[in-house]
C-alpha atoms as one frame of an Amber mdcrd trajectory, in Angstrom:
protein
  -1.305-132.478  42.818  -0.082-130.872  46.376   2.469-128.486  44.651  -0.561
-127.327  42.210  -2.591-126.343  45.077   0.446-124.608  46.850   0.770-122.320
  43.544  -3.095-121.374  43.632  -2.737-120.661  47.264   0.337-118.554  46.845
  -1.484-116.609  43.674  -4.397-115.753  45.682  -2.365-114.606  48.464  -0.495
-112.082  46.346  -3.641-110.958  44.911  -5.158-110.557  48.312  -2.043-108.642
  49.597  -2.097-106.224  46.215  -5.611-105.315  46.948  -5.022-104.908  50.937
  -1.954-102.667  49.999  -3.894-100.563  47.273  -6.611-100.262  50.100  -4.237
 -98.952  52.332  -2.862 -96.604  50.216  -6.169 -95.197  49.216  -7.290 -94.626
  52.895  -4.055 -92.927  53.795  -4.393 -90.508  51.196  -8.181 -89.912  51.818
  -7.321 -89.402  55.430  -4.590 -86.707  54.417  -6.958 -84.728  52.252  -9.634
 -84.932  55.081  -7.026 -83.893  57.597  -5.791 -80.841  55.277  -9.389 -79.808
  54.626 -10.244 -79.873  58.209  -7.175 -78.279  59.362  -7.239 -75.487  56.517
 -10.844 -74.871  57.426  -9.959 -73.979  60.953  -6.616 -72.094  60.293  -6.549
 -69.099  62.675  -4.471 -65.812  62.627  -4.088 -63.048  64.980  -5.256 -59.458
  63.818  -2.498 -56.904  62.968  -2.464 -53.620  64.297  -3.319 -51.137  61.454
  -4.344 -48.188  63.366  -2.382 -45.117  62.554  -1.320 -46.811  59.250  -2.316
 -45.343  55.621  -4.742 -47.442  54.136  -2.467 -48.932  51.446  -0.064 -50.520
  54.027  -3.230 -51.530  56.078  -4.528 -53.742  53.336  -1.129 -55.189  52.659
  -1.086 -56.323  56.336  -4.318 -57.977  56.180  -3.447 -59.672  52.982  -0.513
 -61.270  54.066  -2.397 -62.787  56.915  -5.250 -63.632  54.318  -7.984 -61.029
  55.962 -10.421 -59.102  54.079 -10.992 -55.493  54.619 -14.231 -53.658  54.690
 -13.655 -49.898  54.709 -15.947 -47.268  56.131 -14.980 -43.460  55.400 -15.421
 -40.662  58.119 -14.308 -36.941  58.275 -11.876 -36.063  61.006 -10.815 -33.243
  62.943  -7.484 -32.740  61.039  -6.628 -32.643  57.261  -3.421 -34.290  57.868
  -4.626 -37.882  58.817  -6.381 -38.326  55.229  -6.147 -41.753  54.273  -5.135
 -43.218  57.757  -7.022 -45.862  59.641  -8.633 -44.319  62.693 -10.285 -47.381
  63.940 -10.472 -51.066  63.487 -12.772 -54.251  64.343 -11.987 -56.846  65.533
  -9.150 -54.993  67.840  -5.536 -55.715  67.441  -4.013 -59.008  68.878  -7.421
 -61.078  68.465  -7.380 -64.455  67.087  -9.744 -64.977  64.195 -10.270 -67.513
  61.249  -8.760 -66.868  57.954 -10.925 -65.012  55.525 -12.563 -62.884  58.371
 -13.570 -59.289  57.362 -11.996 -56.626  59.127 -13.923 -53.188  59.558 -11.768
 -50.302  58.958 -12.776 -46.852  59.547 -10.487 -44.668  57.530 -10.181 -41.123
  57.490 -11.132 -38.866  54.524  -9.624 -35.532  56.019 -11.301 -32.610  57.436
 -14.423 -30.944  56.010 -14.140 -27.301  55.254 -17.319 -25.305  55.049 -16.516
 -21.912  56.088 -13.218 -19.918  55.389 -10.609 -19.336  58.072  -8.878 -16.089
  59.117  -5.707 -15.732  57.877  -5.318 -11.878  58.473  -2.431 -11.023  60.791
  -0.693 -14.431  60.116   2.533 -15.033  58.772   2.023 -15.817  54.885   4.612
 -18.890  54.999   2.371 -20.298  57.668  -0.675 -19.705  56.024   0.714 -21.503
  52.906   1.650 -24.607  54.930  -1.879 -24.586  56.278  -3.372 -24.250  52.663
  -1.270 -27.082  51.608  -2.612 -29.113  54.436  -6.177 -28.423  53.451  -5.485
 -29.311  50.060  -4.320 -32.646  50.802  -7.247 -33.360  53.108  -9.941 -32.734
  50.191 -11.435 -35.531  48.581 -11.842 -34.358  44.895  -8.551 -32.200  44.663
  -7.647 -28.812  46.407 -10.444 -26.927  48.008  -8.524 -23.818  48.729  -6.112
 -22.728  46.443  -3.603 -19.415  46.800  -4.072 -17.233  43.767  -0.396 -16.491
  42.841   1.186 -14.037  42.284   0.655 -12.611  45.717  -0.165  -8.805  46.103
   2.665  -6.945  48.355   1.825  -3.723  49.923   3.664  -1.425  52.310   2.375
  -1.181  55.914   3.414  -0.710  59.295   3.235  -4.510  59.893   5.896  -6.890
  59.785   6.947  -7.957  56.531   5.351 -11.181  55.603   2.007 -10.243  57.750
  -1.162 -11.013  55.864  -3.140  -7.871  55.476  -6.298  -8.548  53.805  -7.693
 -11.761  52.211 -10.633 -12.872  49.855 -12.900 -14.467  50.684 -13.250 -13.123
  54.192 -12.984 -15.248  57.154 -16.245 -16.994  57.775 -17.386 -16.874  54.193
 -19.068 -19.877  53.103 -16.992 -22.535  51.030 -19.219 -24.699  48.876 -16.410
 -26.047  46.114 -12.789 -25.373  45.230 -12.118 -21.809  46.214  -9.052 -19.332
  45.142  -7.823 -17.451  47.983  -6.164 -13.837  47.422  -3.766 -12.430  50.127
  -2.305  -9.029  50.289   0.770  -9.293  52.396   2.978  -6.538  54.018   6.393
  -5.581  52.722   7.035  -3.777  56.053   7.324   0.178  56.331   7.495   2.041
  53.006  10.851   3.415  52.073  12.048   3.384  55.679  14.835   5.914  56.034
  18.328   5.495  57.637  21.805   7.152  58.109  24.690   5.365  56.927  27.212
   5.148  59.605  31.034   5.174  59.718  32.069   1.780  58.718  35.364   2.434
  57.534  37.941   1.359  59.847  35.809  -1.232  61.557  37.488  -4.919  61.827
  35.555  -7.283  59.663  33.908  -8.945  62.841  32.452  -5.480  63.785  31.259
  -4.760  60.342  29.384  -8.300  60.096  27.923  -7.410  63.515  26.509  -4.056
  62.392  25.020  -5.707  59.281  23.392  -8.341  61.101  21.751  -5.674  63.474
  20.715  -3.246  60.866  19.187  -5.754  58.237  20.587  -3.804  55.404  21.414
  -4.941  51.815  25.050  -5.258  51.460  27.968  -6.421  49.394  31.535  -7.281
  50.297  34.607  -7.026  48.301  38.191  -7.671  49.007  41.403  -6.701  48.164
  45.267  -6.489  49.155  45.979  -3.624  51.729  47.320  -0.163  50.360  50.004
   1.514  52.329  48.745   3.010  55.604  45.907   0.783  55.804  45.222  -1.828
  58.102  44.425  -5.445  56.843  41.304  -7.053  58.081  39.488  -4.108  58.196
  36.984  -2.268  56.000  38.933   0.323  54.092  36.185   1.763  51.552  32.050
   2.222  51.896  29.664   3.505  49.651  27.592   5.418  50.034  29.423   7.656
  52.525  28.984   7.871  56.273  26.054  10.198  57.339  24.187   9.566  54.038
  20.503   9.385  54.311  19.226   6.517  52.530  16.328   4.119  52.502  16.852
   0.962  54.019  16.753  -1.270  50.880  19.924   0.650  49.394  23.008  -1.650
  49.067  25.842  -0.880  51.258  29.220  -1.680  49.363  31.956  -2.455  52.063
  35.947  -3.228  50.704  37.822  -5.161  53.227  41.706  -5.328  53.095  43.358
  -8.560  53.267  45.366  -9.279  56.498  48.870  -8.689  56.377  49.531 -12.262
  57.292  47.547 -15.297  57.141  48.377 -18.384  59.711  49.699 -21.413  58.088
  46.965 -23.725  57.019  44.399 -20.845  56.804  43.173 -18.666  53.646  41.503
 -15.212  53.456  38.774 -15.317  50.871  35.334 -14.029  49.854  32.208 -16.377
  50.190  29.768 -15.588  47.388  26.438 -17.172  46.553  23.554 -15.640  44.758
  20.089 -16.046  46.780  16.736 -16.379  45.378  14.963 -13.188  45.424  12.493
 -12.929  48.309   9.501 -10.437  48.443  10.177  -9.678  51.957  13.434 -10.190
  54.234  13.960 -13.695  55.262  16.500 -14.874  58.097  19.842 -16.015  56.584
  23.074 -17.071  58.450  26.184 -18.205  57.233  28.132 -20.571  59.661  31.725
 -22.269  59.389  32.324 -25.930  60.684  35.957 -25.935  61.424  38.295 -29.242
  60.979  38.049 -29.228  65.043  34.380 -29.630  65.043  33.792 -26.180  66.329
  30.790 -24.346  64.757  31.497 -20.625  64.101  28.887 -18.205  62.891  29.972
 -15.772  60.754  26.653 -13.719  59.755  23.159 -13.471  60.860  21.055 -11.306
  58.851  17.575 -10.795  57.257  17.836 -10.955  53.221  15.684  -9.813  50.545
  17.883 -12.242  48.360  20.330 -11.520  45.638  24.211 -11.883  45.716  25.483
 -12.523  49.253  28.874 -12.282  49.816  31.044 -12.563  53.274  34.609 -12.233
  53.678  36.279 -15.213  55.949  39.753 -16.014  57.435  39.510 -19.946  57.923
  41.315 -23.044  58.141  41.645 -25.054  55.205  38.944 -27.989  55.046  36.590
 -25.822  57.093  32.892 -26.076  55.680  30.883 -23.106  54.935  27.097 -23.840
  55.478  24.546 -21.284  54.347  20.857 -21.446  56.079  17.914 -19.881  55.270
  14.912 -20.144  57.748  17.007 -22.667  59.404  17.155 -24.730  56.406  20.452
 -25.527  54.645  20.691 -24.393  51.102  24.277 -24.356  50.174  27.587 -25.477
  51.485  31.180 -25.454  50.211  34.708 -26.650  51.379  37.235 -24.233  52.094
  40.512 -24.860  49.944
């Protein structure tokens, strides 16, 4: 009888412990769930600094921190900052709850309602300004340069804008084509061809750089009685009266001897045609690291040739308006 009672008591204890264990598991799970709900509801983040950033990157920054963006557009003084965040609220560094709205004031560029004055300015600078205005427009380019540009001779420096349409101060109500008349410089300016035959190569290059004439070099072996490394033929002849756009052809005789490890050759490259002369220069980067300028001249484009005597493995670099357009290794 006593044994049966012990079995009943043991079974009851097992049932009680099982119920208690289940209840404990339930309470623990419920507690964890409540903890995460409370913790999640109170999660906080620091507001990032998105001022000066473009809108796309600013939105990505906020998304990473689970913050929402409310966007307000505003015109700004310059067209270059279109699409950038000008202001934000709350300020950077403030601690806020996840899901908080961040007010972003975004630039929609500059508002243009009157035509600017471009007369007297350089056409290249005007192009850059028009591109900036186009970028600042909301619905596409507001000011578009009409091509081809009209060129005319004048006493103004080449590349100077002489006339414009619409005129400065004209009202702009929508997309507008801008027409320019640009100076080609003095009409058919004349010059007298100097005596270049007999000059050393460096002297001829120096004269060309100062005169800004159209030129082409040729090289050949020295004939009997000629001095290597000098100009031995020229065309037109010395004393000829020609226009400044007349091509001056110069032939240079090769040096009688070339230092070991060096070469005498002709650099040749075809430049894109320019409506007016642009600054071009040819430099040599020597194996020692030294930079040697061979020629600097204003060029209207076309075939560009320069003789050189340089060490092998030097690098010839051609620039136009201080921008590298070609390089080659001397071999």
